[in-house]
OpenMM code with the backbone's topology and positions (N, CA, C; nanometers):
from openmm import Vec3, app, unit

residues = "UNK UNK UNK UNK UNK UNK UNK UNK UNK UNK UNK UNK UNK UNK UNK UNK UNK UNK UNK UNK UNK UNK UNK UNK UNK UNK UNK UNK UNK UNK UNK UNK UNK UNK UNK UNK UNK UNK UNK UNK UNK UNK UNK UNK UNK UNK UNK UNK UNK UNK UNK UNK UNK UNK UNK UNK UNK UNK UNK UNK UNK UNK UNK UNK UNK UNK UNK UNK UNK UNK UNK UNK UNK UNK UNK".split()
positions = [
    Vec3(14.2517, 8.8853, 16.6917),
    Vec3(14.2205, 8.7883, 16.5881),
    Vec3(14.2186, 8.6495, 16.6511),
    Vec3(14.1076, 8.5791, 16.6409),
    Vec3(14.1004, 8.4450, 16.6976),
    Vec3(14.1117, 8.3416, 16.5870),
    Vec3(14.1759, 8.2334, 16.6215),
    Vec3(14.1934, 8.1255, 16.5240),
    Vec3(14.0981, 8.0127, 16.5618),
    Vec3(14.0116, 7.9763, 16.4691),
    Vec3(13.9192, 7.8665, 16.4938),
    Vec3(13.9950, 7.7352, 16.4847),
    Vec3(13.9682, 7.6479, 16.5785),
    Vec3(14.0327, 7.5173, 16.5785),
    Vec3(13.9539, 7.4249, 16.4870),
    Vec3(14.0229, 7.3645, 16.3921),
    Vec3(13.9568, 7.2719, 16.3008),
    Vec3(13.9511, 7.1337, 16.3635),
    Vec3(13.8373, 7.0685, 16.3470),
    Vec3(13.8243, 6.9309, 16.3941),
    Vec3(13.9102, 6.8412, 16.3053),
    Vec3(13.9674, 6.7356, 16.3633),
    Vec3(14.0460, 6.6439, 16.2807),
    Vec3(13.9573, 6.5763, 16.1765),
    Vec3(14.0161, 6.5424, 16.0650),
    Vec3(13.9416, 6.4734, 15.9598),
    Vec3(13.8912, 6.3398, 16.0138),
    Vec3(13.7691, 6.3054, 15.9768),
    Vec3(13.7094, 6.1819, 16.0262),
    Vec3(13.6271, 6.1151, 15.9170),
    Vec3(13.6173, 5.9837, 15.9277),
    Vec3(13.5324, 5.9053, 15.8387),
    Vec3(13.4467, 5.8145, 15.9264),
    Vec3(13.3457, 5.7581, 15.8661),
    Vec3(13.2595, 5.6624, 15.9358),
    Vec3(13.2883, 5.5247, 15.8754),
    Vec3(13.3240, 5.4288, 15.9610),
    Vec3(13.3525, 5.2916, 15.9174),
    Vec3(13.2530, 5.1993, 15.9866),
    Vec3(13.1683, 5.1363, 15.9079),
    Vec3(13.0638, 5.0484, 15.9609),
    Vec3(12.9867, 5.1168, 16.0735),
    Vec3(12.9568, 5.2439, 16.0531),
    Vec3(12.8746, 5.3180, 16.1472),
    Vec3(12.9492, 5.3860, 16.2607),
    Vec3(13.0794, 5.3595, 16.2753),
    Vec3(13.1582, 5.4202, 16.3826),
    Vec3(13.2473, 5.5301, 16.3268),
    Vec3(13.2484, 5.6438, 16.3935),
    Vec3(13.3336, 5.7543, 16.3511),
    Vec3(13.4773, 5.7244, 16.3929),
    Vec3(13.5695, 5.7427, 16.2986),
    Vec3(13.7119, 5.7186, 16.3232),
    Vec3(13.7913, 5.8356, 16.2682),
    Vec3(13.9011, 5.8655, 16.3333),
    Vec3(13.9920, 5.9668, 16.2799),
    Vec3(14.0468, 5.9162, 16.1477),
    Vec3(14.0604, 6.0040, 16.0536),
    Vec3(14.1137, 5.9678, 15.9223),
    Vec3(14.2655, 5.9723, 15.9290),
    Vec3(14.3267, 5.8548, 15.9384),
    Vec3(14.4724, 5.8463, 15.9470),
    Vec3(14.5326, 5.7808, 15.8238),
    Vec3(14.4516, 5.7103, 15.7480),
    Vec3(14.5002, 5.6396, 15.6296),
    Vec3(14.4718, 5.7226, 15.5049),
    Vec3(14.5544, 5.7026, 15.4028),
    Vec3(14.5358, 5.7757, 15.2794),
    Vec3(14.4361, 5.7108, 15.1851),
    Vec3(14.4328, 5.5791, 15.1852),
    Vec3(14.3470, 5.5091, 15.0916),
    Vec3(14.2815, 5.3875, 15.1546),
    Vec3(14.1991, 5.3203, 15.0757),
    Vec3(14.1236, 5.2065, 15.1260),
    Vec3(14.2130, 5.0934, 15.1745),
    Vec3(14.3124, 5.0546, 15.0956),
    Vec3(14.4011, 4.9452, 15.1362),
    Vec3(14.4765, 4.9803, 15.2637),
    Vec3(14.5201, 5.1061, 15.2750),
    Vec3(14.5902, 5.1504, 15.3961),
    Vec3(14.4984, 5.1401, 15.5174),
    Vec3(14.3742, 5.1815, 15.5011),
    Vec3(14.2798, 5.1757, 15.6119),
    Vec3(14.2561, 5.0315, 15.6554),
    Vec3(14.2401, 4.9412, 15.5598),
    Vec3(14.2198, 4.8012, 15.5949),
    Vec3(14.3368, 4.7489, 15.6772),
    Vec3(14.4588, 4.7824, 15.6363),
    Vec3(14.5760, 4.7393, 15.7126),
    Vec3(14.5746, 4.7997, 15.8528),
    Vec3(14.5371, 4.9270, 15.8641),
    Vec3(14.5273, 4.9917, 15.9958),
    Vec3(14.4264, 4.9192, 16.0849),
    Vec3(14.3221, 4.8638, 16.0236),
    Vec3(14.2194, 4.7907, 16.0974),
    Vec3(14.2555, 4.6435, 16.1156),
    Vec3(14.3774, 4.6073, 16.0736),
    Vec3(14.4271, 4.4699, 16.0812),
    Vec3(14.3420, 4.3729, 15.9998),
    Vec3(14.3002, 4.4220, 15.8822),
    Vec3(14.2274, 4.3406, 15.7852),
    Vec3(14.3165, 4.3257, 15.6632),
    Vec3(14.3408, 4.2035, 15.6214),
    Vec3(14.4250, 4.1784, 15.5044),
    Vec3(14.3482, 4.2176, 15.3782),
    Vec3(14.3965, 4.3191, 15.3035),
    Vec3(14.3253, 4.3606, 15.1823),
    Vec3(14.3204, 4.2523, 15.0747),
    Vec3(14.4068, 4.1519, 15.0858),
    Vec3(14.4078, 4.0430, 14.9877),
    Vec3(14.3187, 3.9265, 15.0288),
    Vec3(14.2548, 3.9367, 15.1443),
    Vec3(14.1687, 3.8280, 15.1929),
    Vec3(14.0485, 3.8096, 15.1003),
    Vec3(14.0102, 3.6845, 15.0844),
    Vec3(13.8913, 3.6546, 15.0043),
    Vec3(13.7662, 3.6852, 15.0861),
    Vec3(13.6558, 3.7100, 15.0175),
    Vec3(13.5287, 3.7310, 15.0843),
    Vec3(13.5154, 3.8674, 15.1499),
    Vec3(13.5812, 3.9670, 15.0928),
    Vec3(13.5797, 4.1011, 15.1485),
    Vec3(13.5215, 4.1962, 15.0444),
    Vec3(13.4283, 4.2806, 15.0865),
    Vec3(13.3674, 4.3788, 14.9964),
    Vec3(13.3641, 4.5141, 15.0659),
    Vec3(13.3815, 4.6214, 14.9876),
    Vec3(13.3810, 4.7574, 15.0406),
    Vec3(13.2812, 4.8429, 14.9642),
    Vec3(13.2084, 4.9258, 15.0392),
    Vec3(13.1193, 5.0246, 14.9785),
    Vec3(13.1563, 5.1608, 15.0363),
    Vec3(13.1925, 5.2530, 14.9511),
    Vec3(13.2314, 5.3872, 14.9921),
    Vec3(13.1210, 5.4837, 14.9523),
    Vec3(13.0639, 5.5509, 15.0508),
    Vec3(12.9543, 5.6455, 15.0275),
    Vec3(12.8411, 5.5820, 14.9478),
    Vec3(12.8128, 5.4552, 14.9796),
    Vec3(12.7006, 5.3852, 14.9189),
    Vec3(12.7288, 5.3158, 14.7871),
    Vec3(12.8496, 5.3273, 14.7355),
    Vec3(12.8837, 5.2644, 14.6074),
    Vec3(12.9910, 5.1576, 14.6289),
    Vec3(12.9669, 5.0393, 14.5738),
    Vec3(13.0645, 4.9307, 14.5847),
    Vec3(13.1919, 4.9714, 14.5109),
    Vec3(13.3054, 4.9444, 14.5744),
    Vec3(13.4357, 4.9758, 14.5141),
    Vec3(13.4994, 4.8448, 14.4688),
    Vec3(13.5338, 4.8393, 14.3404),
    Vec3(13.5987, 4.7190, 14.2876),
    Vec3(13.7326, 4.6982, 14.3565),
    Vec3(13.7638, 4.5737, 14.3863),
    Vec3(13.8901, 4.5399, 14.4522),
    Vec3(14.0095, 4.5964, 14.3750),
    Vec3(14.0029, 4.5958, 14.2452),
    Vec3(14.1130, 4.6474, 14.1627),
    Vec3(14.1390, 4.7957, 14.1883),
    Vec3(14.0404, 4.8667, 14.2456),
    Vec3(14.0545, 5.0105, 14.2705),
    Vec3(14.0928, 5.0448, 14.4142),
    Vec3(14.1003, 4.9478, 14.5033),
    Vec3(14.1249, 4.9752, 14.6443),
    Vec3(14.2542, 5.0527, 14.6683),
    Vec3(14.3575, 5.0252, 14.5902),
    Vec3(14.4851, 5.0958, 14.6090),
    Vec3(14.4806, 5.2385, 14.5559),
    Vec3(14.3851, 5.2669, 14.4678),
    Vec3(14.3782, 5.3985, 14.4031),
    Vec3(14.2775, 5.4942, 14.4654),
    Vec3(14.1841, 5.4415, 14.5429),
    Vec3(14.0786, 5.5259, 14.5986),
    Vec3(14.1277, 5.5923, 14.7268),
    Vec3(14.1283, 5.7254, 14.7265),
    Vec3(14.1699, 5.8026, 14.8438),
    Vec3(14.0490, 5.8331, 14.9311),
    Vec3(14.0702, 5.8326, 15.0611),
    Vec3(13.9643, 5.8674, 15.1555),
    Vec3(13.9709, 6.0154, 15.1871),
    Vec3(13.8530, 6.0738, 15.2153),
    Vec3(13.8507, 6.2157, 15.2510),
    Vec3(13.7553, 6.2371, 15.3682),
    Vec3(13.7710, 6.3484, 15.4333),
    Vec3(13.6901, 6.3833, 15.5495),
    Vec3(13.5419, 6.3683, 15.5166),
    Vec3(13.4688, 6.2994, 15.6046),
    Vec3(13.3247, 6.2834, 15.5872),
    Vec3(13.2825, 6.1590, 15.5113),
    Vec3(13.3783, 6.0841, 15.4557),
    Vec3(13.3429, 5.9619, 15.3835),
    Vec3(13.2783, 5.8610, 15.4772),
    Vec3(13.1971, 5.7739, 15.4188),
    Vec3(13.1340, 5.6644, 15.4925),
    Vec3(13.1697, 5.5339, 15.4222),
    Vec3(13.2290, 5.4424, 15.4971),
    Vec3(13.2750, 5.3153, 15.4407),
    Vec3(13.2072, 5.2001, 15.5125),
    Vec3(13.1573, 5.1066, 15.4352),
    Vec3(13.1035, 4.9819, 15.4901),
    Vec3(13.1967, 4.8698, 15.4469),
    Vec3(13.2416, 4.7913, 15.5437),
    Vec3(13.3270, 4.6769, 15.5172),
    Vec3(13.2463, 4.5522, 15.5473),
    Vec3(13.2363, 4.4646, 15.4477),
    Vec3(13.1588, 4.3419, 15.4626),
    Vec3(13.2535, 4.2237, 15.4455),
    Vec3(13.2541, 4.1361, 15.5458),
    Vec3(13.3350, 4.0143, 15.5396),
    Vec3(13.2388, 3.8958, 15.5277),
    Vec3(13.2544, 3.8196, 15.4229),
    Vec3(13.1715, 3.7020, 15.4027),
    Vec3(13.2391, 3.5812, 15.4672),
    Vec3(13.1585, 3.4922, 15.5200),
    Vec3(13.2145, 3.3699, 15.5745),
    Vec3(13.1126, 3.2587, 15.5594),
    Vec3(13.1637, 3.1375, 15.5492),
    Vec3(13.0780, 3.0211, 15.5334),
    Vec3(13.0428, 2.9677, 15.6712),
    Vec3(12.9267, 2.9161, 15.6814),
    Vec3(12.8845, 2.8601, 15.8098),
    Vec3(12.7682, 2.7650, 15.7893),
    Vec3(12.7326, 2.7008, 15.8927),
    Vec3(12.6271, 2.6028, 15.8773),
    Vec3(12.5170, 2.6161, 15.9707),
] * unit.nanometer
topology = app.Topology()
chain = topology.addChain("A")
for resn in residues:
    res = topology.addResidue(resn, chain)
    for name in ("N", "CA", "C"):
        topology.addAtom(name, app.Element.getBySymbol(name[0]), res)
């Protein structure tokens, strides 16, 4: 009897594949050293914008795709 080795859970963040180590969006931002309370930050999970009020409640799962957008002023 052979046991198939399962690949570790992974997500795509801004186009880069990363191991899934965080449970939710806010946790992932902290892992990436991004302050979840910072202004000018937007998240889209699997193509849908996630309201900031939901960041603590949204769980990540294997295969998810997350886009993190940081806005900044410039001239």
